[in-house]
Wavefront OBJ file of the C-alpha trace (Angstrom):
o trace
v 36.412 17.642 -17.887
v 39.463 19.576 -18.419
v 42.832 17.913 -18.593
v 44.634 20.119 -16.064
v 41.019 19.094 -13.374
v 42.016 14.961 -15.051
v 45.232 16.016 -13.430
v 43.917 17.317 -9.993
v 41.460 14.644 -9.327
v 44.440 12.086 -10.227
v 46.418 13.585 -7.486
v 44.098 13.669 -5.265
v 43.071 9.960 -5.951
v 46.555 8.554 -4.373
v 45.491 9.980 -1.094
v 43.059 7.384 -0.676
v 45.877 4.820 -0.896
v 46.931 5.452 2.460
v 43.562 4.644 3.921
v 43.326 1.560 6.217
v 42.626 -1.707 4.356
v 39.032 -1.660 5.438
v 38.334 1.218 2.873
v 40.436 -0.626 0.255
v 37.423 -1.643 -2.325
v 36.439 1.615 -2.142
v 39.259 2.849 -2.720
v 39.777 0.491 -6.114
v 36.474 2.351 -6.986
v 37.267 5.834 -6.691
v 40.460 4.904 -8.695
v 38.876 3.286 -11.231
v 36.489 6.361 -11.452
v 39.381 9.211 -11.441
v 41.530 7.545 -14.051
v 38.477 7.042 -16.699
v 38.063 10.503 -15.617
v 34.288 9.925 -15.764
v 33.653 11.400 -12.364
v 35.790 14.400 -10.242
v 36.425 13.544 -6.899
v 34.766 16.704 -5.777
v 32.071 15.563 -7.434
v 32.018 12.337 -5.708
v 32.355 13.652 -2.317
v 29.358 16.111 -3.072
v 27.098 13.761 -4.143
v 27.221 11.748 -1.304
v 27.180 14.525 1.131
v 24.572 15.459 -0.555
v 22.647 11.861 -0.304
v 23.555 11.118 3.342
v 24.012 14.901 5.121
v 24.119 13.300 8.559
v 27.477 11.388 7.550
v 29.058 14.213 5.709
v 31.885 14.912 8.438
v 32.303 11.165 8.809
v 32.618 10.468 4.626
v 35.201 13.363 4.746
v 37.520 12.878 7.755
v 36.488 9.394 9.418
v 35.710 11.873 12.194
v 31.957 12.040 14.071
v 30.282 15.103 16.316
v 27.052 13.705 17.396
v 26.126 16.705 19.189
v 26.549 18.120 15.825
v 23.801 15.707 14.365
v 27.585 14.362 12.084
v 27.536 10.388 12.598
v 28.583 7.188 10.954
v 26.797 4.325 9.485
v 27.965 2.571 13.033
v 26.281 4.830 14.707
v 23.385 4.543 13.384
v 23.287 1.057 13.433
v 23.947 0.934 16.857
v 20.983 3.215 17.619
v 18.703 1.173 15.906
v 20.289 -1.790 17.556
v 19.350 -0.252 20.882
v 15.528 0.771 19.952
v 15.123 -3.162 18.696
v 16.388 -4.121 22.548
v 14.333 -1.696 24.141
v 11.256 -2.260 22.178
v 11.599 -6.150 23.728
l 1 2 3 4 5 6 7 8 9 10 11 12 13 14 15 16 17 18 19 20 21 22 23 24 25 26 27 28 29 30 31 32 33 34 35 36 37 38 39 40 41 42 43 44 45 46 47 48 49 50 51 52 53 54 55 56 57 58 59 60 61 62 63 64 65 66 67 68 69 70 71 72 73 74 75 76 77 78 79 80 81 82 83 84 85 86 87 88
């Protein structure tokens, strides 16, 4: 990774510090990854959005759009719980 890219990524990581407490564990992980220069923030986001495409919008913006198939893990769990209830 180039020095200029690492500097840009470290600047990006600072924005994560302003997230609510519910993400504090993830924030620390991201900060360590970025500080060590082992992984860029862009690469981190791309890999996770590819792994969970249905969560892409939620991962990047903390928003959902169910009509477009963009959900959060909480919505997916609620749907699974409803299916269990309906089956009983």
